[in-house]
C-alpha positions in Angstrom: -12.4 -21.7 25.7 -10.2 -23.3 28.3 -7.2 -24.3 26.1 -3.1 -25.8 27.8 -0.5 -24.1 25.8 3.3 -25.3 26.8 6.3 -22.7 24.7 9.6 -24.3 23.8 12.3 -22.9 22.1 14.0 -25.7 19.6 16.6 -27.8 21.7 14.9 -26.4 24.9 13.6 -30.1 25.5 10.0 -29.2 24.2 9.8 -33.4 22.8 10.9 -34.6 25.7 7.8 -32.8 27.5 5.5 -33.9 24.6 6.3 -36.8 25.1 5.9 -37.4 28.8 2.1 -35.5 29.4 1.0 -37.1 25.6 1.6 -40.6 26.7 -1.0 -39.8 29.8 -4.4 -41.2 29.2 -6.9 -38.0 28.5 -4.2 -35.9 27.3 -4.0 -35.0 23.3 -1.1 -33.0 22.3 -0.5 -31.1 18.9 2.7 -30.9 18.8 4.6 -27.9 16.9 2.1 -26.0 15.7 1.8 -22.6 14.9 -0.3 -20.1 13.1 2.9 -19.5 10.7 3.8 -22.9 10.2 3.6 -26.3 12.0 6.2 -29.1 11.3 3.1 -31.3 10.7 0.2 -29.6 10.0 -2.3 -29.8 12.3 -5.2 -31.6 10.9 -3.0 -34.2 9.9 -1.8 -34.8 13.3 -5.6 -34.9 14.8 -6.3 -37.3 11.9 -3.4 -39.4 11.5 -2.0 -39.8 15.3 -5.1 -38.9 17.4 -8.3 -40.0 15.4 -10.0 -37.0 15.9 -11.4 -36.0 12.6 -12.0 -38.4 9.6 -10.6 -37.9 6.2 -13.8 -35.5 5.0 -12.9 -33.2 7.9 -9.1 -33.2 7.1 -10.4 -32.0 3.3 -12.3 -29.4 4.9 -10.2 -27.9 7.9 -7.2 -27.8 5.1 -8.8 -24.4 3.8 -9.3 -22.9 7.2 -7.9 -20.5 9.3 -5.3 -21.8 12.1 -8.1 -20.3 14.7 -10.9 -21.9 13.0 -8.9 -25.3 13.7 -8.1 -25.2 17.0 -11.3 -24.5 17.7 -12.7 -27.1 16.2 -10.1 -29.8 17.3 -10.8 -28.1 20.9 -15.0 -29.1 20.7 -14.0 -32.4 19.2 -11.8 -33.2 22.2 -13.8 -31.6 24.4 -16.5 -34.2 23.2 -14.4 -37.1 24.0 -13.5 -35.9 27.1 -10.0 -35.4 25.9 -7.7 -32.6 27.2 -6.3 -30.8 23.6 -3.0 -29.3 24.6 -0.8 -26.9 22.4 2.6 -27.4 21.8 3.6 -23.9 20.1 6.3 -24.0 17.6 7.9 -20.5 18.6 11.5 -21.3 17.3 9.4 -20.2 13.6 9.0 -17.1 14.8 12.2 -16.2 15.9 14.6 -18.5 13.6 11.9 -18.7 10.9 14.3 -17.2 8.1 16.7 -20.0 9.1 14.0 -22.8 9.2 11.1 -22.4 6.3 12.6 -21.0 3.2 9.9 -18.5 2.3 10.1 -16.7 5.7 12.5 -13.5 4.8 12.1 -11.9 8.3 10.9 -13.6 11.7 7.9 -11.8 13.2 10.0 -12.1 16.6 6.1 -11.8 18.5 4.7 -15.2 20.0 2.2 -15.5 17.3 0.3 -18.4 19.4 -0.7 -16.4 22.3 -1.8 -13.4 19.7 -4.0 -15.7 17.6 -5.5 -17.4 20.5 -6.4 -14.2 22.2 -7.9 -13.1 19.4 -10.3 -16.3 19.0 -11.3 -15.4 22.7 -9.1 -18.7 24.0 -8.3 -18.6 27.6 -5.4 -20.4 28.0 -3.9 -22.0 30.9 0.3 -21.5 29.6 3.6 -22.4 30.5 7.2 -23.0 29.0 9.9 -24.9 29.1 13.1 -23.3 29.1 16.9 -24.3 29.0 20.3 -21.8 29.6 20.8 -20.2 26.4 24.5 -21.6 26.1 23.2 -25.3 25.8 20.6 -24.3 23.5 22.8 -22.7 21.0 25.3 -25.5 21.1 22.8 -27.7 20.6 21.3 -25.7 17.8 24.6 -25.3 15.4 25.3 -29.5 16.2 22.3 -30.9 15.6 20.7 -28.6 13.0 23.9 -27.1 10.9 24.7 -30.5 9.6 20.3 -31.4 8.9 18.5 -28.2 7.6 19.4 -25.2 5.8 23.0 -23.7 5.1 22.4 -20.7 6.9 22.7 -22.7 10.3 26.0 -22.3 9.8 26.3 -18.9 10.3 24.0 -18.1 13.1 26.5 -16.4 15.2 26.5 -16.5 18.9 25.6 -12.9 18.9 22.6 -13.4 16.4 21.6 -16.1 18.4 21.4 -14.0 21.5 19.2 -11.2 19.9 17.1 -13.6 18.6 17.0 -15.8 21.8 16.2 -12.5 24.1 13.4 -11.4 22.4 11.9 -14.8 22.9 13.0 -15.1 26.5 11.4 -11.5 27.0 8.3 -12.7 24.9 7.8 -15.9 27.2 9.0 -14.6 30.9 5.7 -13.3 31.8 4.1 -17.0 32.2 5.0 -20.0 34.4 8.3 -21.3 33.9 9.7 -24.6 33.9 13.7 -25.8 33.8 14.6 -28.3 31.5 16.9 -29.1 33.9 15.0 -29.4 36.8 12.7 -31.5 35.1 15.4 -34.0 34.5 16.5 -34.0 37.8 13.0 -34.4 39.5 10.6 -35.7 36.1 7.8 -36.8 38.2 7.4 -33.9 40.6 8.1 -31.4 37.9 5.6 -32.9 35.6 3.2 -33.2 38.0 3.4 -29.7 38.9 3.3 -28.9 35.2 0.1 -30.8 34.4 -1.7 -28.9 37.3 -0.2 -25.5 35.7 -2.3 -26.7 32.3 -4.9 -27.6 34.4 -4.5 -31.2 32.3 -4.3 -35.3 33.5 -1.6 -36.5 35.3 -0.2 -40.2 36.1 2.8 -41.2 37.2 2.9 -43.6 34.9 4.6 -41.5 32.2 8.1 -42.4 33.9 7.4 -45.7 32.3 5.6 -44.8 29.0 6.9 -41.6 27.6 10.0 -44.0 25.8 7.4 -45.4 23.6 5.5 -42.6 22.8 5.9 -41.4 18.8 3.0 -39.1 18.4 4.7 -36.1 18.1 7.6 -34.0 16.3 10.9 -33.5 17.2 13.2 -35.7 18.9 10.7 -38.9 18.7 11.9 -39.0 15.0 14.8 -41.6 14.2 15.7 -39.1 11.4 16.5 -36.7 13.7 19.6 -38.4 15.3 19.3 -37.0 18.4 21.3 -37.8 21.8 17.7 -38.0 23.4 15.7 -40.0 20.6 17.3 -43.1 22.3 17.2 -42.7 26.2 15.0 -44.9 28.6 15.2 -43.2 31.6 14.5 -39.3 31.7 18.4 -38.1 32.1 19.6 -34.3 31.6 22.0 -34.5 28.8 25.6 -33.5 28.9 26.3 -30.3 28.4 29.5 -29.2 25.8 31.4 -27.1 28.3 34.7 -27.4 26.1 32.6 -26.4 23.1 33.7 -22.8 21.2 29.6 -22.5 20.7 29.1 -22.9 24.3 32.0 -20.5 25.5 31.0 -17.5 22.9 27.5 -17.4 24.1 28.3 -17.1 28.0 30.0 -14.4 27.3 27.2 -12.5 25.0 25.2 -10.0 26.6 22.1 -10.8 25.4 22.3 -14.5 26.2 22.9 -13.7 29.6 20.2 -11.5 30.2 18.1 -13.9 28.6 19.2 -16.7 31.0 18.6 -14.0 33.7 14.8 -13.2 32.5 14.0 -17.3 32.4 14.9 -17.8 36.0 18.6 -18.7 36.0 20.9 -17.3 37.9 
């Protein structure tokens, strides 16, 4: 069974991409779902956002395994001639002890890939990346005041170790840079859709800003700089920030950038 999957670390532009491809007719994105934990349960998304399953099906699916759920959603989407797309939540595998209270040690494994492989899915995969400096700075500025206290103590060194392990896990897949997408959105999103083997329409340029069936920056309470953007524009880097400077000097971050295709 074929399935489209894209990976995006926290603060790497994943929500922007989710909105761009999710607003295209024929595409159905399950947003930030992961075998270990999901921002919003996949069965809730399938029911409330996409009307893909009934109330009764939600109750049944709650007790099933992650792979059983994805297989069921895939079948239902196929029946409706829709492309099911998984937007992974890899941050839970690499920052899980900071994000989810009952995770003491992150797995440091791309669990989505492992589970789908064991579930006999044939995946068309892509990765949305952003420079380590911007990712770390955005995490500190965005999360430290809104989620567990531990984010205030995420050093550049600790982040670098985690981000490098993530980079090593995803670098074998097709990589799309957030920065390039913002510079050439039409060409880059078209190429991404071809890579994932999903529907493409240039109408996303106008429709993405209205799309709310996803997690992340699309939620008003998050207060992200990208929430109110009407045009796809690269957000300004905080180059003068101590966090940005610390990351530039960190060897793990430098190596992660290299693996992800940054010069």
